N, C-alpha and C positions, 0 to 999 in steps of 0.2 A: 385536466394536463396532459394525457394523449392528444385531445386533439392540436394544442398549440405547439407541441412538440413536431407534431405531421407538417400544419402550417409552413415551422419555422425549417424545418428539411426539403418542403415544397421548394421555398423561397431561394435557398441556397440551392438549389439543384439549380433552379429559374436563372440563379446570380453566373454562376457558373457557366451555363448555357449561352448565357447574353457574352461573359468573358471571350470564351470558344471560337463564338458566332467571332466578333470582332477582333477579332488576332486571328483567326483562318489564318491569313498570308506571311503574314511575320514567322508563327509557330509552323509553317509547313516547310520552310525554308531548308533547304539540305545543308548538315556542318559535317565536319570529320574532324575527331582529334588527332594530334603528333603528340608522340613524346620522343625527345632525344635521349640516348645515358650517353656516357662516353664509348660504349661497348657497343651500340647498335640503337637502333631509331624503331619507334613503334608507330604505327598511322594505321588509323581508324576506317573500315566504309562511310559511305557517309548513308548518315541519318535523320530524321526529321527529327526539328525541339522537343515536336510532342511526343519523341520516343524515349529524348531525352527525358522529359520532365513524365514522362509515366515512370518512368523507370527508376527514376530519384523519389519522384513520391513514392510508389512501393518499398524499395529499400531503406527509407525514414519510418518506414508501415510496420515492415516485420523488426525494423531497431528497435522502436517503439515498444513493440510485442513481445518480445524477446528479454528487455528489460524490467517490464511490466511483469514478467511472468517468475524471473530470478527475484523480484521483491516481494512476488503474491508468497511464493515456496519460503524466501525470507522471514514475512509474518507469522505462517505460517505455522515452521520451526520456536518462533519464539512462542507463540500460543498454546502449542505445544509443552513448551518447559514451559510457563506460566503455570498452568492448567495443572502438571505434571507436580510445581511444588504447593499450591494452593492446599492441592488433593493431600501431601504429606503434613502439613500445617493442620489440614483438619482433623486429618489421626492424631496429632501433635493436641490439640484441643480436645479431642472427644477422649482420649489418653489422659488428660490430667482433671478432667468435668467427672468424671468417673471415678476418681482416686478418695479414699473414705477421708471424713474431716476427724481428726483425732482435739483434742484440751491441747495440746504439744503444738497444735499446727496453727491454733489463733494467738494474735502477737498480743498483746496486753498493751492496748492504745491509751488511751485519756477515753476512752468511751465505757471502755471496759473496768477503768475501774470507779467508773461515777456508777459504774451499774454493782458493780460489786460493795460501796460505800451501802446505794441503798437497799437493797437486798441485806447487807447488817443492822441497816438500821429498823427495819422494820421487825426483824425477829427479835 
């Protein structure tokens, strides 16, 4: 499985390199961004498309990583709550198991009446 993953990673890197080489000229063109507000105008300096793509990719990685961390902390909290609830229920179950049985606790169901009749018949 590790070898397959390694070969897949090499194949993916090869595809990325081929795409970069084939699109070198269009990606190296310079672009500038301009924003017109009512009060003021903003314009960036010229940057290559490579830079814009790289920054966008890194921003996406950071946002996805933060979202993943938040989800992980939320799930850890949920696991803690469920474990504590399970431990409380185990304690309650063990305390109920350790209670002594008395004759008043046993219900007189149909099987108990059959057993009583059999005992009276044998006597």
